[in-house]
Backbone as JSON, one array per atom type, in Angstrom:
{
  "sequence": "XXXXXXXXXXXXXXXXXXXXXXXXXXXXXXXXXXXXXXXXXXXXXXXXXXXXXXXXXXXXXXXXXXXXXXXXXXXXXXXXXXXXXXXXXXXXXXXXXXXXXXXXXXXXXXXXXXXXXXXXXXXXXXXXXXXXXXXXXXXXXXXXXXXXXXXXXXXXXXXXXXXXXXXXXXXXXXXXXXXXXXXXXXXXXXXXXXXXXXXXXXXXXXXXXXXXXXX",
  "N": [[79.96, -25.39, -49.61], [78.11, -24.96, -46.69], [75.65, -23.11, -45.2], [74.13, -22.14, -42.22], [71.18, -20.86, -40.99], [69.92, -18.97, -38.56], [66.81, -19.27, -37.09], [64.52, -16.69, -36.38], [62.55, -16.04, -33.59], [59.54, -14.51, -32.9], [58.26, -13.3, -29.89], [55.36, -12.79, -28.43], [54.0, -10.79, -25.72], [52.2, -9.82, -22.72], [52.85, -6.77, -21.27], [53.78, -5.53, -18.26], [52.44, -3.33, -17.44], [50.34, -3.46, -19.06], [49.06, -5.71, -18.02], [48.54, -4.86, -15.65], [46.67, -2.89, -16.14], [44.66, -4.37, -17.28], [43.83, -5.91, -15.09], [42.71, -3.87, -13.48], [40.36, -3.08, -14.77], [39.07, -5.53, -15.02], [38.59, -5.7, -12.14], [36.72, -3.57, -11.82], [34.58, -4.31, -13.78], [33.69, -6.44, -12.37], [33.05, -5.28, -9.76], [31.1, -3.7, -10.47], [29.08, -5.46, -11.51], [28.36, -7.07, -9.05], [27.79, -4.92, -7.55], [25.35, -4.25, -8.93], [23.94, -6.86, -8.81], [23.4, -6.87, -5.96], [21.92, -4.54, -5.52], [19.69, -5.45, -7.04], [18.69, -7.54, -5.77], [18.29, -6.19, -3.22], [16.29, -4.86, -3.92], [14.3, -6.74, -4.69], [13.98, -7.93, -2.0], [12.87, -5.68, -0.62], [10.35, -5.18, -2.42], [9.26, -7.79, -1.66], [8.89, -7.56, 1.08], [6.91, -5.19, 1.19], [4.84, -6.31, -0.28], [4.25, -8.43, 1.53], [3.28, -6.94, 3.64], [1.42, -5.37, 2.76], [-0.63, -7.67, 2.02], [-1.29, -8.37, 4.73], [-2.38, -6.17, 5.57], [-4.71, -6.14, 3.69], [-6.13, -8.36, 4.43], [-6.43, -8.02, 7.29], [-8.32, -5.66, 6.74], [-10.36, -7.0, 5.62], [-11.22, -8.97, 7.42], [-11.58, -7.45, 9.99], [-13.58, -5.46, 8.98], [-15.72, -7.31, 8.47], [-16.28, -8.7, 10.84], [-17.09, -6.35, 12.63], [-19.21, -5.28, 11.04], [-20.89, -7.48, 11.36], [-21.26, -8.0, 14.06], [-22.97, -7.77, 17.41], [-22.79, -5.76, 19.17], [-20.75, -2.85, 20.25], [-18.86, -3.29, 22.86], [-17.18, -2.11, 24.64], [-14.37, 0.34, 25.1], [-11.65, -0.1, 26.25], [-8.97, 1.1, 27.4], [-6.37, 0.36, 25.4], [-7.72, -1.14, 23.88], [-10.6, -2.84, 21.99], [-13.35, -3.96, 22.7], [-15.9, -6.6, 21.77], [-18.95, -7.83, 21.16], [-19.5, -10.47, 19.37], [-21.41, -12.2, 18.34], [-24.69, -13.71, 19.11], [-24.41, -16.41, 19.85], [-25.74, -18.77, 21.06], [-28.15, -17.68, 21.2], [-29.61, -16.69, 23.61], [-29.99, -14.0, 24.01], [-28.27, -12.85, 25.77], [-24.93, -11.65, 26.88], [-22.22, -13.76, 26.6], [-19.2, -15.05, 27.71], [-17.6, -16.68, 25.61], [-18.51, -15.18, 23.56], [-17.44, -13.02, 23.34], [-15.01, -10.78, 21.79], [-11.88, -9.36, 21.23], [-10.39, -6.68, 19.71], [-7.27, -5.71, 19.65], [-4.74, -3.3, 20.56], [-2.22, -3.28, 21.91], [-0.07, -2.49, 24.57], [1.62, -0.46, 23.71], [0.55, 0.33, 21.24], [1.1, -0.88, 18.85], [0.54, -2.92, 17.52], [-2.01, -5.0, 15.73], [-4.3, -7.06, 17.08], [-6.12, -9.92, 17.39], [-8.17, -11.26, 20.23], [-9.72, -13.96, 21.78], [-11.74, -15.63, 23.7], [-12.03, -18.73, 25.71], [-14.47, -20.97, 27.17], [-15.66, -23.58, 28.93], [-17.93, -23.72, 30.67], [-19.05, -21.24, 29.77], [-20.2, -18.71, 30.73], [-22.55, -15.92, 31.36], [-21.94, -12.43, 31.09], [-21.42, -9.13, 32.34], [-21.76, -6.36, 30.93], [-20.67, -3.84, 32.15], [-18.54, -5.19, 33.57], [-16.4, -5.58, 31.88], [-13.23, -5.06, 31.06], [-9.75, -3.95, 29.92], [-7.78, -6.06, 27.87], [-5.22, -6.44, 29.19], [-5.78, -6.47, 31.88], [-6.85, -8.31, 34.96], [-9.55, -9.06, 34.88], [-11.11, -10.99, 33.66], [-10.42, -13.5, 34.92], [-11.33, -16.51, 36.19], [-13.78, -16.39, 34.47], [-13.04, -17.57, 32.21], [-11.5, -20.69, 30.45], [-9.54, -20.53, 28.83], [-7.37, -18.77, 26.43], [-7.05, -17.57, 22.95], [-5.01, -16.03, 20.52], [-4.82, -14.01, 17.48], [-2.56, -12.4, 15.42], [-3.13, -9.93, 13.22], [-2.23, -7.35, 12.11], [1.03, -7.14, 12.64], [3.29, -5.65, 12.76], [2.93, -2.7, 13.02], [2.23, 0.75, 13.84], [1.11, 3.44, 16.2], [-1.76, 2.9, 16.65], [-5.17, 3.63, 16.32], [-8.37, 4.04, 17.96], [-11.53, 5.57, 16.71], [-14.69, 6.7, 16.82], [-18.48, 7.08, 16.44], [-19.45, 10.24, 15.75], [-21.16, 13.11, 17.43], [-19.53, 11.18, 19.92], [-21.13, 8.59, 21.23], [-21.21, 6.77, 24.74], [-19.93, 3.31, 24.95], [-22.39, 0.79, 25.13], [-23.42, 2.15, 23.08], [-22.28, 2.75, 20.7], [-22.25, 2.65, 17.14], [-20.5, 2.86, 15.0], [-17.12, 2.39, 13.95], [-13.8, 3.4, 13.57], [-10.55, 2.12, 12.63], [-7.41, 3.38, 12.58], [-3.86, 3.21, 11.58], [-0.28, 3.19, 11.3], [2.0, 2.02, 8.84], [5.16, 0.97, 7.89], [6.58, 1.01, 4.9], [9.05, 0.04, 2.83], [10.75, 1.77, 4.05], [8.9, 4.12, 4.07], [6.65, 5.73, 5.62], [3.52, 4.8, 5.84], [-0.19, 6.05, 6.05], [-2.94, 4.16, 7.43], [-6.42, 3.24, 7.26], [-9.3, 1.45, 8.58], [-12.64, 1.22, 8.41], [-16.13, 0.59, 9.56], [-19.38, -0.12, 10.12], [-22.05, -1.09, 12.3], [-24.37, -3.72, 11.46], [-26.7, -4.72, 12.47], [-27.23, -3.81, 15.03], [-28.02, -4.52, 18.56], [-29.37, -2.69, 20.16], [-32.14, -2.97, 21.38], [-31.84, -4.76, 23.3], [-30.48, -3.39, 25.36], [-30.97, -2.03, 28.82], [-32.13, 1.06, 30.56], [-29.76, 1.4, 31.92], [-27.71, 0.91, 30.4], [-27.21, -2.03, 30.32], [-27.09, -5.28, 29.22], [-30.35, -6.77, 28.96], [-32.41, -9.41, 29.44], [-34.27, -10.49, 27.02], [-36.43, -11.02, 24.26], [-35.27, -10.88, 21.06], [-36.8, -9.14, 18.87]],
  "CA": [[80.11, -24.77, -47.99], [76.75, -25.0, -46.06], [75.41, -21.71, -44.25], [73.04, -22.36, -41.44], [70.39, -19.45, -40.52], [69.12, -19.23, -37.03], [65.18, -18.57, -37.17], [64.19, -15.67, -35.29], [61.06, -16.01, -33.22], [58.68, -13.44, -32.06], [57.24, -13.78, -28.67], [54.57, -11.49, -27.99], [53.67, -10.95, -24.34], [51.84, -8.64, -21.94], [53.96, -6.11, -20.35], [53.53, -5.57, -16.74], [51.45, -2.17, -17.31], [49.05, -4.2, -19.74], [48.41, -6.59, -17.01], [47.8, -3.93, -14.44], [45.44, -2.15, -16.45], [43.56, -5.57, -17.31], [43.11, -6.22, -13.68], [41.78, -2.7, -12.84], [39.21, -2.93, -15.87], [38.37, -6.73, -14.62], [37.89, -5.37, -11.08], [35.88, -2.52, -12.04], [33.47, -4.76, -14.17], [33.28, -7.5, -11.25], [32.46, -4.46, -8.97], [29.67, -3.13, -11.19], [27.96, -6.62, -11.64], [28.4, -7.14, -7.61], [26.75, -3.74, -7.44], [23.94, -4.59, -9.44], [23.19, -7.97, -7.98], [23.13, -6.37, -4.6], [20.9, -3.68, -5.78], [18.47, -6.24, -7.4], [18.46, -8.41, -4.25], [17.73, -5.52, -2.1], [14.81, -4.38, -4.55], [13.41, -7.71, -4.58], [13.55, -7.95, -0.68], [11.84, -4.48, -0.45], [9.25, -5.49, -2.99], [8.55, -8.83, -0.99], [8.26, -6.97, 2.21], [5.88, -4.36, 0.86], [3.82, -7.15, -0.72], [3.72, -8.94, 2.69], [2.68, -6.05, 4.72], [-0.03, -5.16, 2.06], [-1.4, -8.54, 2.17], [-1.65, -8.16, 5.91], [-3.52, -5.02, 5.37], [-5.81, -6.5, 3.17], [-6.59, -9.47, 5.36], [-6.97, -7.17, 8.57], [-9.56, -5.02, 6.4], [-11.43, -7.94, 5.27], [-11.71, -9.38, 8.96], [-12.2, -6.32, 10.85], [-14.97, -5.05, 8.64], [-16.66, -8.55, 8.58], [-16.51, -8.59, 12.25], [-17.72, -5.2, 13.07], [-20.64, -5.25, 10.57], [-21.94, -8.27, 11.73], [-21.26, -8.05, 15.43], [-24.15, -7.15, 18.14], [-22.67, -4.54, 20.04], [-19.29, -2.5, 20.6], [-19.26, -3.25, 24.35], [-16.34, -1.38, 25.51], [-13.19, 0.69, 24.3], [-11.06, 0.06, 27.35], [-7.31, 1.23, 27.12], [-5.93, 0.39, 23.97], [-8.58, -2.46, 23.33], [-12.02, -2.67, 21.71], [-14.26, -5.32, 23.12], [-16.74, -6.62, 20.9], [-19.93, -9.02, 21.28], [-19.3, -10.75, 17.96], [-22.82, -12.64, 18.01], [-25.35, -14.37, 20.09], [-24.47, -17.95, 19.15], [-26.48, -19.71, 22.03], [-29.43, -17.47, 21.1], [-30.14, -16.38, 24.83], [-30.1, -12.62, 24.5], [-27.25, -12.48, 26.68], [-23.56, -11.52, 26.21], [-21.6, -15.05, 27.15], [-17.91, -15.12, 27.76], [-17.17, -17.18, 24.49], [-19.02, -14.52, 22.41], [-16.58, -11.6, 23.53], [-13.81, -10.75, 21.18], [-11.17, -7.93, 21.49], [-9.32, -5.94, 18.87], [-6.26, -5.28, 20.67], [-3.76, -2.8, 19.98], [-1.16, -3.63, 22.7], [0.36, -1.49, 25.31], [2.22, 0.57, 22.88], [-0.15, 0.78, 20.07], [2.03, -1.2, 17.88], [-0.15, -4.22, 16.49], [-3.51, -5.26, 15.81], [-4.59, -8.53, 17.16], [-7.72, -10.56, 17.84], [-8.48, -11.94, 21.09], [-10.82, -14.6, 21.84], [-12.2, -16.38, 24.94], [-12.79, -20.19, 25.65], [-14.91, -21.47, 28.48], [-16.38, -24.77, 29.06], [-19.2, -23.13, 31.08], [-19.38, -19.98, 28.91], [-20.97, -17.94, 31.55], [-22.99, -14.76, 31.13], [-21.07, -11.64, 31.7], [-22.2, -7.83, 32.62], [-21.09, -4.98, 30.08], [-19.78, -3.16, 33.31], [-17.47, -5.86, 34.06], [-15.58, -5.74, 30.84], [-11.93, -4.14, 31.04], [-8.84, -4.05, 28.79], [-7.06, -7.32, 27.67], [-4.14, -6.4, 30.04], [-6.28, -6.72, 33.34], [-7.31, -9.71, 35.12], [-10.89, -9.04, 35.34], [-11.89, -11.83, 33.38], [-10.06, -14.44, 35.54], [-12.69, -17.09, 36.6], [-14.76, -16.61, 33.64], [-12.74, -18.31, 31.01], [-10.56, -21.35, 30.75], [-8.18, -20.18, 27.91], [-7.6, -17.63, 25.35], [-6.31, -17.58, 22.0], [-5.24, -14.51, 19.7], [-4.16, -14.11, 16.31], [-1.84, -11.27, 14.97], [-3.77, -9.37, 11.98], [-1.14, -6.72, 11.52], [1.98, -7.32, 13.57], [4.29, -4.86, 12.61], [2.37, -1.28, 12.79], [2.3, 1.84, 14.86], [0.17, 4.39, 16.35], [-3.05, 2.42, 16.42], [-5.94, 4.61, 17.03], [-9.66, 3.78, 17.66], [-12.3, 6.34, 16.58], [-16.23, 6.06, 16.71], [-19.39, 8.09, 16.05], [-19.47, 11.67, 16.11], [-20.58, 13.17, 18.74], [-19.3, 9.71, 20.38], [-21.79, 8.03, 22.43], [-20.7, 5.9, 25.3], [-20.42, 1.82, 24.75], [-22.3, 0.27, 23.87], [-24.47, 2.65, 22.09], [-21.86, 3.25, 19.35], [-22.55, 1.69, 16.02], [-19.35, 3.01, 13.91], [-15.85, 2.59, 14.46], [-12.83, 3.34, 12.58], [-9.11, 1.74, 13.11], [-6.18, 3.58, 11.77], [-2.54, 2.97, 11.94], [0.83, 3.59, 10.61], [2.91, 1.0, 8.45], [6.32, 1.19, 7.11], [6.92, 0.22, 3.7], [10.07, 0.49, 2.09], [11.3, 3.16, 4.7], [8.14, 5.1, 4.05], [5.71, 5.51, 6.73], [1.71, 5.13, 5.25], [-1.29, 5.72, 7.15], [-4.0, 3.33, 6.81], [-7.78, 3.34, 8.05], [-10.45, 0.23, 8.43], [-14.04, 1.77, 8.86], [-16.96, -0.21, 9.53], [-20.51, 0.08, 11.02], [-22.99, -2.46, 12.67], [-25.69, -3.69, 10.54], [-27.46, -5.5, 13.2], [-27.14, -3.17, 16.27], [-29.06, -5.01, 19.36], [-29.64, -1.91, 21.12], [-33.2, -3.24, 21.9], [-31.57, -5.51, 24.37], [-30.11, -2.66, 26.32], [-31.88, -1.42, 29.47], [-31.62, 2.37, 30.84], [-28.44, 1.5, 32.5], [-26.74, 0.42, 29.25], [-26.72, -3.26, 30.27], [-28.1, -6.33, 28.28], [-31.43, -7.49, 29.6], [-32.88, -11.03, 28.71], [-35.4, -10.29, 26.47], [-36.64, -11.59, 22.72], [-34.72, -9.9, 19.86], [-37.64, -8.92, 17.71]],
  "C": [[78.69, -24.54, -47.62], [76.67, -23.71, -45.05], [73.97, -22.1, -43.57], [72.77, -21.11, -41.04], [69.71, -19.53, -39.29], [67.61, -18.49, -37.39], [65.06, -17.77, -36.07], [62.57, -15.66, -34.96], [60.55, -14.9, -32.48], [58.04, -13.57, -30.95], [56.73, -12.55, -28.25], [53.9, -11.81, -26.64], [52.88, -9.69, -23.81], [52.86, -8.02, -21.42], [53.25, -5.79, -19.07], [52.27, -4.34, -16.79], [50.19, -2.68, -17.94], [48.28, -4.87, -18.77], [47.96, -5.98, -15.95], [46.57, -3.34, -15.0], [44.26, -3.31, -16.76], [43.08, -6.01, -16.04], [42.43, -5.24, -13.46], [40.37, -2.96, -13.62], [38.52, -4.23, -15.24], [37.74, -6.24, -13.11], [36.75, -4.4, -11.08], [34.32, -3.27, -12.78], [32.86, -5.71, -13.19], [32.52, -6.66, -10.12], [30.94, -4.12, -9.28], [28.74, -4.5, -11.16], [27.59, -7.04, -10.04], [27.24, -6.04, -7.11], [25.28, -3.96, -7.46], [23.24, -5.57, -8.99], [22.84, -7.67, -6.75], [21.61, -5.5, -4.75], [19.39, -4.54, -6.2], [17.89, -6.8, -6.33], [17.52, -7.44, -3.23], [16.29, -4.96, -2.6], [13.87, -5.43, -4.49], [12.89, -8.33, -3.04], [12.53, -6.67, -0.44], [10.48, -4.88, -1.04], [8.39, -6.76, -1.98], [8.03, -8.45, 0.47], [7.12, -6.34, 2.12], [4.69, -5.21, 0.58], [3.28, -7.9, 0.44], [2.75, -8.01, 3.42], [1.29, -5.66, 3.77], [-1.11, -6.37, 2.27], [-1.86, -8.49, 3.55], [-2.51, -7.29, 6.03], [-4.97, -5.56, 4.74], [-6.69, -7.49, 3.79], [-7.39, -8.75, 6.6], [-8.1, -6.56, 8.31], [-10.82, -5.81, 6.27], [-12.16, -8.41, 6.62], [-12.15, -8.46, 9.72], [-13.61, -5.68, 10.31], [-15.98, -5.99, 8.93], [-17.27, -8.52, 10.05], [-17.23, -7.58, 12.78], [-18.92, -4.98, 12.59], [-21.6, -6.13, 10.95], [-22.05, -8.64, 13.3], [-22.73, -7.37, 16.21], [-23.85, -5.98, 18.68], [-21.09, -4.22, 20.17], [-19.4, -2.4, 21.96], [-18.32, -2.15, 24.89], [-15.12, -0.64, 24.82], [-12.14, 0.97, 25.79], [-9.55, -0.14, 27.13], [-7.07, 1.09, 25.67], [-6.79, -0.97, 23.15], [-10.07, -1.93, 22.79], [-12.59, -4.16, 21.91], [-15.79, -5.37, 22.15], [-17.93, -7.63, 21.29], [-20.21, -9.32, 19.73], [-20.93, -11.4, 17.75], [-23.38, -13.76, 19.01], [-25.43, -15.75, 19.58], [-25.32, -18.86, 19.9], [-28.15, -19.07, 21.8], [-30.2, -17.13, 22.25], [-30.19, -15.02, 25.09], [-29.05, -12.11, 25.33], [-25.9, -12.56, 26.0], [-22.8, -12.68, 27.18], [-19.94, -14.81, 26.9], [-17.24, -15.52, 26.08], [-17.71, -16.3, 23.22], [-18.25, -13.29, 22.6], [-15.59, -11.72, 22.72], [-13.21, -9.37, 21.42], [-10.44, -7.75, 20.24], [-8.27, -5.28, 19.78], [-5.08, -4.61, 20.17], [-2.23, -2.74, 20.48], [-0.9, -2.25, 23.54], [1.06, -0.01, 24.77], [1.91, 0.87, 21.53], [0.61, 0.19, 18.75], [1.75, -2.47, 17.0], [-1.4, -4.02, 16.51], [-3.9, -6.76, 15.95], [-5.88, -8.83, 17.64], [-7.7, -11.42, 18.78], [-9.63, -12.61, 21.13], [-11.03, -15.4, 23.04], [-12.8, -18.0, 24.76], [-13.19, -20.53, 27.05], [-15.95, -22.56, 28.35], [-17.92, -24.42, 29.55], [-20.04, -22.09, 30.36], [-20.51, -19.24, 29.7], [-21.34, -16.78, 30.81], [-21.99, -13.68, 31.67], [-21.71, -10.21, 31.65], [-21.17, -7.09, 31.86], [-20.05, -4.22, 31.13], [-18.67, -3.91, 33.62], [-16.18, -5.89, 33.03], [-14.34, -4.62, 30.88], [-11.09, -4.62, 30.01], [-8.39, -5.6, 29.05], [-6.01, -7.32, 28.94], [-4.45, -6.7, 31.46], [-6.61, -8.11, 33.59], [-8.68, -10.08, 35.41], [-11.77, -10.26, 34.76], [-11.37, -13.53, 33.78], [-11.43, -15.09, 36.27], [-13.85, -17.49, 35.79], [-14.25, -17.64, 32.35], [-11.55, -19.42, 31.38], [-9.1, -21.26, 29.79], [-8.46, -19.25, 26.86], [-6.7, -17.9, 24.3], [-6.33, -16.1, 21.23], [-4.54, -14.92, 18.08], [-3.82, -12.66, 15.91], [-2.63, -10.91, 13.44], [-2.94, -8.03, 11.38], [-0.12, -6.43, 12.58], [3.11, -6.2, 13.67], [3.68, -2.94, 12.25], [2.69, -0.41, 13.84], [1.19, 2.71, 15.11], [-1.11, 3.91, 16.19], [-4.01, 3.57, 17.02], [-7.43, 4.13, 16.7], [-10.52, 5.11, 17.55], [-13.74, 5.79, 16.5], [-17.19, 7.22, 16.41], [-18.91, 9.43, 16.74], [-20.73, 12.42, 16.17], [-20.6, 11.56, 19.47], [-20.04, 9.5, 21.46], [-20.91, 7.29, 23.37], [-20.73, 4.66, 24.97], [-21.4, 1.67, 25.63], [-23.32, 0.84, 22.88], [-23.71, 3.28, 20.77], [-21.89, 2.12, 18.4], [-21.46, 1.73, 14.81], [-17.94, 3.04, 14.51], [-14.89, 2.5, 13.1], [-11.55, 3.17, 13.07], [-8.07, 2.33, 12.2], [-4.93, 3.34, 12.48], [-1.38, 3.2, 10.81], [1.76, 2.34, 10.24], [3.98, 1.5, 7.77], [6.55, 0.52, 6.19], [7.97, 0.8, 2.89], [10.78, 1.78, 2.57], [10.33, 4.46, 4.46], [7.05, 4.84, 4.92], [4.07, 6.19, 5.83], [0.82, 4.84, 6.45], [-2.57, 5.01, 6.49], [-5.25, 3.56, 7.84], [-8.74, 2.07, 7.66], [-11.76, 1.06, 9.14], [-15.06, 0.86, 8.55], [-18.0, 0.16, 10.49], [-21.33, -1.06, 11.11], [-24.15, -2.48, 11.72], [-26.79, -4.32, 11.39], [-27.4, -5.13, 14.75], [-28.07, -3.99, 17.41], [-29.26, -4.03, 20.51], [-30.94, -2.07, 21.66], [-33.11, -4.24, 23.14], [-30.86, -4.86, 25.65], [-31.29, -2.0, 27.47], [-31.37, 0.33, 29.66], [-30.43, 2.41, 31.41], [-27.34, 1.14, 31.43], [-26.5, -1.38, 29.48], [-27.58, -4.22, 29.62], [-29.17, -6.98, 29.22], [-31.98, -8.79, 29.06], [-34.44, -10.79, 28.05], [-35.39, -10.93, 24.82], [-35.91, -10.42, 21.9], [-35.66, -9.82, 18.83], [-38.21, -7.57, 17.82]]
}
């Protein structure tokens, strides 16, 4: 007589509770990974933004310092603008429109920008005629203008001069300060420079440039 025994199979499976616990743990791990990735991405973005602004400050410091040190006269401080006789390019002892540059802070003092004029005729201009960039005083003098943003995202731009401060164009020193937001922290920067070759010998008693030899 043959006896057949039925084999017993043991089925190991997760219970519903175990599955729920596994899902909860997995979601916690994924959330932690996503949070870490977001934090790292935000930190990288902040570092990139700070690096970009620091590069702008270094560039502006170099350009402004060089411009002021080598210019002939600080012609005017009109409104939010600083007008500078950059160089006597044609060596005529006079200020021509193409030799005039502006360091412009804008009506809200929220950027630092270089303005330059271009004129085919390049006429001589009087210091007393110079006004702010926002006015139309130079209409008829120039054919076109160009500008370059040196620090496009700053605030509270201020120009300061010699103490006690003489009127332009007798000023020989200028300091430009401004605020810059870096990673939600406001920092104050200052760029200072003095003229190396002040052309005061070209000024008459009225403060205008006279046509004379620069010797």
